[in-house]
C-alpha angles and dihedrals in degrees: 000000000000092000090055092049092051091049090048091050089057092050096044092051088053096045107028109013096167088075090072098042093104095037103046096115092049092045091051091049089051092049092050091052091054096054103095138114120239118187116244094245088063096036100039092159094048094239097137091041090054091050091051092048092050094045091051091049090049091050090058093048094047091050089052096044100039098032109171094016088060097041095093090062095053098087090054089049093048092051093049092048091051089051090053092048094051097041092050092055092057091071 
């Protein structure tokens, strides 16, 4: 269900961004929480990987759509993406 919600957030931001105007901080926090790597032996069905993929796609869309409003969250996202990159290479 979380994977679908993250995917929906991405699409809503693209098609109807006004819906998130009052919730941008909460959405950004939720996206950050879903950017993490989980090894395949723990996530054999790819659920967490799907959430991470959808969250990262949503981050890109939110950055495009909300521009300056979203800028303050970019350093946190950059740090989390770097953590994902480095943890994924340890496998």
